[in-house]
Wavefront OBJ file of the C-alpha trace (Angstrom):
o trace
v 12.882 1.183 -53.585
v 13.273 -1.555 -50.946
v 14.788 -0.738 -47.572
v 16.146 -3.555 -45.412
v 16.786 -3.119 -41.675
v 18.862 -5.562 -39.636
v 18.498 -5.482 -35.851
v 21.216 -7.152 -33.779
v 20.999 -8.325 -30.220
v 23.227 -5.467 -29.078
v 21.238 -2.733 -30.759
v 20.813 0.653 -29.175
v 17.990 1.330 -26.783
v 14.527 0.756 -28.326
v 11.639 2.687 -26.784
v 8.105 1.269 -26.911
v 5.134 3.458 -26.007
v 1.884 1.892 -24.860
v -0.856 4.464 -24.391
v 1.433 7.054 -22.913
v 3.585 4.696 -20.821
v 7.108 4.434 -22.225
v 8.910 1.164 -21.676
v 12.574 1.038 -22.626
v 14.906 -1.880 -23.289
v 18.269 -0.805 -21.847
v 21.563 -1.311 -23.608
v 23.786 -4.148 -22.503
v 25.822 -3.019 -19.509
v 29.603 -3.284 -19.804
v 31.136 -6.228 -17.991
v 33.020 -5.487 -14.811
v 34.707 -7.594 -12.181
v 34.021 -5.050 -9.450
v 31.546 -6.331 -6.852
v 28.140 -4.674 -7.013
v 27.016 -2.909 -3.871
v 23.481 -3.825 -2.894
v 21.493 -1.370 -0.850
v 20.008 -3.116 2.154
v 17.002 -1.213 3.362
v 16.076 -2.111 6.891
v 12.496 -3.393 7.211
v 10.009 -1.607 9.393
v 9.693 -2.744 12.993
v 6.318 -1.634 14.315
v 3.099 -0.454 12.713
v -0.092 0.707 14.358
v -3.386 2.157 13.231
v -6.714 3.411 14.528
v -9.645 3.323 12.118
v -13.353 2.547 11.730
v -14.121 -1.120 11.205
v -17.716 -2.253 10.601
v -19.121 0.376 12.970
v -16.423 -0.269 15.573
v -13.255 1.573 16.498
v -10.309 -0.711 15.753
v -6.803 -0.263 17.166
v -4.169 -2.531 15.638
v -0.505 -2.815 16.652
v 1.869 -5.041 14.661
v 5.348 -6.194 15.708
v 7.132 -7.394 12.574
v 10.010 -9.169 14.305
v 7.620 -11.145 16.510
v 5.167 -11.720 13.657
v 2.343 -10.796 15.971
v -0.532 -8.312 16.035
v -2.717 -7.058 18.874
v -6.217 -5.898 17.985
v -8.629 -3.996 20.249
v -12.211 -3.342 19.122
v -14.684 -1.003 20.798
v -18.083 0.513 20.125
v -18.146 4.310 19.745
v -17.919 5.961 23.154
v -17.064 2.708 24.974
v -13.797 1.398 26.359
v -12.004 -1.152 24.174
v -12.153 -4.793 25.189
v -9.046 -6.792 26.046
v -6.802 -6.860 22.943
v -6.821 -10.062 20.910
v -3.490 -11.478 19.722
v -3.021 -12.864 16.218
v 0.083 -14.644 14.915
v 0.667 -13.394 11.364
v 1.502 -15.663 8.460
v 4.425 -14.782 6.150
v 1.867 -13.963 3.425
v 0.099 -11.369 5.574
v 3.426 -9.814 6.610
v 4.381 -9.610 2.935
v 1.082 -7.859 2.190
v 1.827 -5.346 4.943
v 5.379 -4.858 3.609
v 3.955 -3.888 0.216
v 1.343 -1.596 1.752
v 3.939 0.228 3.848
v 6.295 0.621 0.883
v 3.532 2.482 -0.983
v 2.247 4.546 1.953
v 2.771 8.299 2.022
v 4.213 10.220 4.955
v 1.601 12.508 6.532
v 2.316 16.072 7.633
v 0.672 17.097 10.899
v -0.249 20.761 10.566
v -0.553 22.593 13.899
v -3.989 23.859 14.902
v -3.585 27.583 15.463
v -5.941 30.558 15.852
v -5.448 31.101 12.101
v -6.394 27.522 11.154
v -9.536 26.670 9.203
v -12.824 26.808 11.065
v -13.577 23.098 10.472
v -10.241 22.047 11.991
v -10.729 24.270 15.034
v -14.208 22.753 15.508
v -12.651 19.268 15.516
v -10.220 20.415 18.207
v -13.020 21.908 20.299
v -15.173 18.798 19.938
v -12.324 16.488 21.011
v -11.557 18.682 24.017
v -15.232 18.814 25.028
v -15.508 15.013 24.741
v -12.652 14.700 27.250
v -14.295 17.068 29.719
v -12.589 20.344 28.860
v -14.998 23.296 28.640
v -15.135 24.440 25.024
v -17.882 25.353 22.574
v -17.663 24.131 18.941
v -17.762 27.671 17.536
v -14.900 27.328 15.079
v -13.177 30.355 16.606
v -9.918 29.852 18.508
v -10.955 32.009 21.469
v -9.506 32.394 24.965
v -11.611 29.494 26.305
v -10.209 27.191 23.614
v -6.647 28.262 24.345
v -7.171 27.714 28.085
v -8.632 24.251 27.429
v -5.681 23.318 25.225
v -3.192 24.494 27.835
v -4.944 22.555 30.609
v -5.088 19.402 28.455
v -1.386 19.673 27.647
v -0.535 20.166 31.316
v -2.701 17.198 32.392
v -1.084 14.969 29.727
v 2.464 16.090 30.650
v 2.947 17.644 27.227
v 4.737 20.885 26.461
v 2.258 23.670 27.219
v 1.939 25.812 24.094
v -1.688 26.930 23.990
v -2.157 25.527 20.476
v -2.315 21.946 19.222
v 1.003 20.628 17.926
v 1.575 17.115 16.576
v 1.884 15.520 20.022
v -1.353 17.172 21.195
v -3.225 16.165 18.042
v -2.106 12.563 18.413
v -3.135 12.461 22.078
v -6.555 13.907 21.191
v -6.943 11.643 18.160
v -7.214 14.443 15.582
v -5.651 12.647 12.642
v -4.900 14.253 9.266
v -7.022 13.238 6.286
v -6.254 9.610 5.528
v -4.026 9.405 8.601
v -4.372 7.397 11.756
v -1.492 5.063 10.918
v 2.079 5.011 12.173
v 5.117 3.053 11.008
v 8.124 3.290 13.311
v 6.701 6.520 14.816
v 6.181 8.110 11.368
v 2.625 9.052 10.458
v 1.571 7.611 7.095
v -1.557 7.213 5.021
v -2.671 4.857 2.277
v -5.724 2.836 1.340
v -3.681 -0.339 1.025
v -2.278 -0.160 4.561
v -5.775 0.473 5.914
v -6.980 -2.548 3.975
v -4.307 -4.906 5.295
v -4.840 -3.738 8.883
v -8.555 -4.272 8.301
v -7.827 -7.879 7.270
v -5.779 -8.295 10.452
v -8.646 -6.892 12.546
v -11.169 -9.255 10.946
v -8.782 -12.209 11.301
v -8.248 -11.499 15.004
v -11.996 -11.217 15.462
v -12.627 -14.598 13.814
v -9.466 -16.302 15.048
v -8.143 -17.248 11.596
v -6.643 -15.706 8.476
v -8.544 -15.671 5.173
v -8.052 -17.774 2.070
v -7.371 -15.721 -1.060
v -9.255 -16.427 -4.300
v -8.961 -14.834 -7.733
v -12.490 -14.738 -9.147
v -13.544 -13.416 -12.548
v -17.117 -12.470 -13.265
v -19.769 -9.865 -13.922
v -20.758 -7.204 -11.403
v -24.435 -6.839 -10.544
v -25.134 -3.988 -8.086
v -27.346 -4.841 -5.120
v -28.854 -2.710 -2.417
v -26.500 -1.511 0.281
v -22.740 -1.899 0.326
v -22.540 -5.123 -1.663
v -22.357 -6.430 -5.210
v -23.148 -9.777 -6.774
v -20.304 -11.481 -8.592
v -21.630 -13.798 -11.276
v -19.491 -15.896 -13.641
v -20.288 -15.648 -17.359
v -23.100 -18.014 -18.339
v -24.061 -18.718 -14.729
v -27.314 -17.940 -12.977
v -25.794 -18.274 -9.506
v -23.631 -15.576 -7.978
v -21.986 -14.541 -4.764
v -23.230 -11.497 -2.860
v -20.239 -9.941 -1.161
v -19.098 -6.705 0.501
v -15.941 -4.638 0.232
v -12.787 -4.268 2.240
v -12.570 -0.608 1.102
v -15.648 1.616 1.116
v -14.348 3.370 -2.009
v -14.936 0.256 -4.080
v -18.705 0.720 -3.874
v -18.746 3.588 -6.375
v -16.003 2.059 -8.507
v -17.909 -1.188 -9.066
v -20.976 0.789 -10.167
v -18.991 1.636 -13.328
v -17.765 -1.892 -14.051
v -19.469 -4.615 -16.030
v -16.894 -7.278 -15.327
v -13.530 -7.715 -13.664
v -11.234 -10.003 -11.744
v -11.483 -9.771 -7.979
v -9.247 -10.804 -5.134
v -11.723 -12.380 -2.787
v -10.917 -13.047 0.866
v -12.780 -15.922 2.519
v -12.774 -16.657 6.234
v -14.009 -20.228 6.554
v -16.757 -20.723 9.102
v -17.114 -23.607 11.477
v -20.301 -24.674 9.730
v -21.621 -24.599 6.195
v -22.999 -21.219 5.224
v -20.974 -19.346 7.878
v -18.136 -18.276 5.590
v -17.324 -14.553 5.489
v -16.207 -12.896 2.250
v -14.762 -9.518 1.288
v -13.497 -8.043 -1.976
v -9.897 -6.966 -1.314
v -8.812 -5.833 -4.801
v -10.257 -5.288 -8.261
v -8.267 -5.896 -11.454
v -9.213 -4.916 -15.001
v -7.581 -4.725 -18.411
v -7.726 -1.595 -20.560
v -8.872 -1.685 -24.178
v -8.523 1.029 -26.844
v -12.269 1.652 -26.478
v -11.891 2.339 -22.751
v -9.667 5.320 -23.640
v -6.855 4.773 -21.142
v -4.769 7.763 -20.122
v -1.230 6.790 -19.052
v -2.389 3.209 -18.492
v -0.803 0.348 -20.425
v -2.770 -2.068 -22.566
v -2.454 -5.828 -22.245
v -1.637 -6.114 -18.551
v -3.607 -6.339 -15.282
v -4.412 -2.954 -13.766
v -5.519 -2.569 -10.167
v -8.437 -0.210 -9.505
v -7.395 2.178 -6.737
v -9.894 5.060 -6.793
v -12.836 6.726 -8.485
v -12.267 10.182 -9.961
v -14.388 12.905 -11.538
v -12.620 14.420 -14.550
v -13.839 17.521 -16.440
v -15.296 16.575 -19.834
v -13.337 17.767 -22.850
v -12.747 16.849 -26.502
v -9.327 15.737 -27.709
v -7.953 15.449 -31.245
v -5.974 12.222 -30.887
v -4.909 10.953 -34.309
v -6.234 10.462 -37.831
v -7.317 6.909 -37.132
v -9.464 7.698 -34.105
v -10.284 11.339 -34.755
v -11.986 13.444 -32.110
v -12.788 11.793 -28.830
v -14.473 12.963 -25.645
v -12.861 12.216 -22.311
v -13.832 13.026 -18.765
v -16.695 12.393 -16.397
v -16.582 9.432 -14.033
v -13.221 7.703 -14.398
v -11.251 5.007 -12.636
v -7.757 5.561 -11.304
v -5.699 2.414 -11.892
v -2.175 1.225 -11.080
v 0.029 -1.251 -12.942
v 2.339 -3.878 -11.453
v 5.209 -1.378 -11.227
v 3.172 1.136 -9.215
v 2.561 3.651 -12.048
v -0.869 5.259 -11.983
v -3.152 5.952 -14.921
v -6.792 6.701 -15.650
v -9.611 4.930 -17.469
v -12.134 7.377 -18.932
v -14.670 4.825 -20.215
v -14.842 2.095 -17.536
v -17.764 0.344 -19.265
v -15.409 -0.712 -22.087
v -12.964 -2.461 -19.750
v -12.602 -6.201 -19.809
v -11.756 -8.790 -17.211
v -8.086 -9.706 -17.022
v -6.580 -13.100 -16.399
v -4.451 -13.507 -13.298
v -2.528 -16.596 -12.198
v -4.920 -18.831 -10.326
v -8.048 -16.923 -11.396
v -11.198 -18.966 -11.804
v -14.477 -18.244 -13.515
v -16.382 -20.388 -11.017
v -17.587 -19.632 -7.514
v -17.996 -23.287 -6.576
v -17.995 -23.947 -2.860
v -17.969 -20.305 -1.804
v -21.670 -20.178 -1.028
v -24.051 -17.232 -1.214
v -24.118 -14.721 1.620
v -25.789 -11.494 2.596
l 1 2 3 4 5 6 7 8 9 10 11 12 13 14 15 16 17 18 19 20 21 22 23 24 25 26 27 28 29 30 31 32 33 34 35 36 37 38 39 40 41 42 43 44 45 46 47 48 49 50 51 52 53 54 55 56 57 58 59 60 61 62 63 64 65 66 67 68 69 70 71 72 73 74 75 76 77 78 79 80 81 82 83 84 85 86 87 88 89 90 91 92 93 94 95 96 97 98 99 100 101 102 103 104 105 106 107 108 109 110 111 112 113 114 115 116 117 118 119 120 121 122 123 124 125 126 127 128 129 130 131 132 133 134 135 136 137 138 139 140 141 142 143 144 145 146 147 148 149 150 151 152 153 154 155 156 157 158 159 160 161 162 163 164 165 166 167 168 169 170 171 172 173 174 175 176 177 178 179 180 181 182 183 184 185 186 187 188 189 190 191 192 193 194 195 196 197 198 199 200 201 202 203 204 205 206 207 208 209 210 211 212 213 214 215 216 217 218 219 220 221 222 223 224 225 226 227 228 229 230 231 232 233 234 235 236 237 238 239 240 241 242 243 244 245 246 247 248 249 250 251 252 253 254 255 256 257 258 259 260 261 262 263 264 265 266 267 268 269 270 271 272 273 274 275 276 277 278 279 280 281 282 283 284 285 286 287 288 289 290 291 292 293 294 295 296 297 298 299 300 301 302 303 304 305 306 307 308 309 310 311 312 313 314 315 316 317 318 319 320 321 322 323 324 325 326 327 328 329 330 331 332 333 334 335 336 337 338 339 340 341 342 343 344 345 346 347 348 349 350 351 352 353 354 355 356 357 358 359 360 361 362 363
């Protein structure tokens, strides 16, 4: 018996599922003459961050309306030099807009006598470094309470005897992944740290970087670098990372597409390069979990997943998942996981090139 189906343009909603990610085509919306209200979200005004940058302590403050950033760099234990001012391009502001939109608000837990030993030790160490008599015992004793009270009094803070958010900020005891503020709200996120790192490097060199999309193989080298080598080429580019977390992630990759930042030097061979982002494309063999096939996926983290066996379907049968995996994110911000990174392939992005011509080789 033959069955014929006719699909019109105004058919009901059709749901497509790609490896666990459901994409739906919505029904046609009814016409209306009523004006549509658009929500106008006010952009952020000021952003600041304190973080480690190539062995230095970097403090970055950005004024969005002025399109300007001030960057102060200092060696550990030394006073920061005079801040350097950098005028930001619209592209760099747009990168910071995206990073802030994806940042997470950080909760500042108070440091109390009942807090964890490691957190109390951090408090005691910070107080001792500022000249307040405490021992890093991990116990919130009377000496620690007295030191906290004296610090709060000296800094014109409310004297409480324990470290609240204002005291933690003044001492520089940031939450995990913290150290960044947007309009007085504490946030965290690898992307915002990365963009502020680009701003710090640009202020240091006096120019913003040029962005390249480079596809190639990954050859691990010693230290915190990899060699990017185009297919069929014997010459590659040895380059470091904007994010330290990329070091372990690239150890699992055979190839990929990389957003490469290049600060042009005044002379040949003085260019500086950093890998800012890594993009891959999932295949059925890479066993993606909640990650769509056929589109660029940004590598955001490395994860360790418990190994287990799944009964997927009759075509693929039993499969083992787990172990070292990559956490990826698609263009719409949805996260997924790649359980077999070695089976990934390089993805094509607009403007990507398979050549490294003119970029030079650095160490």
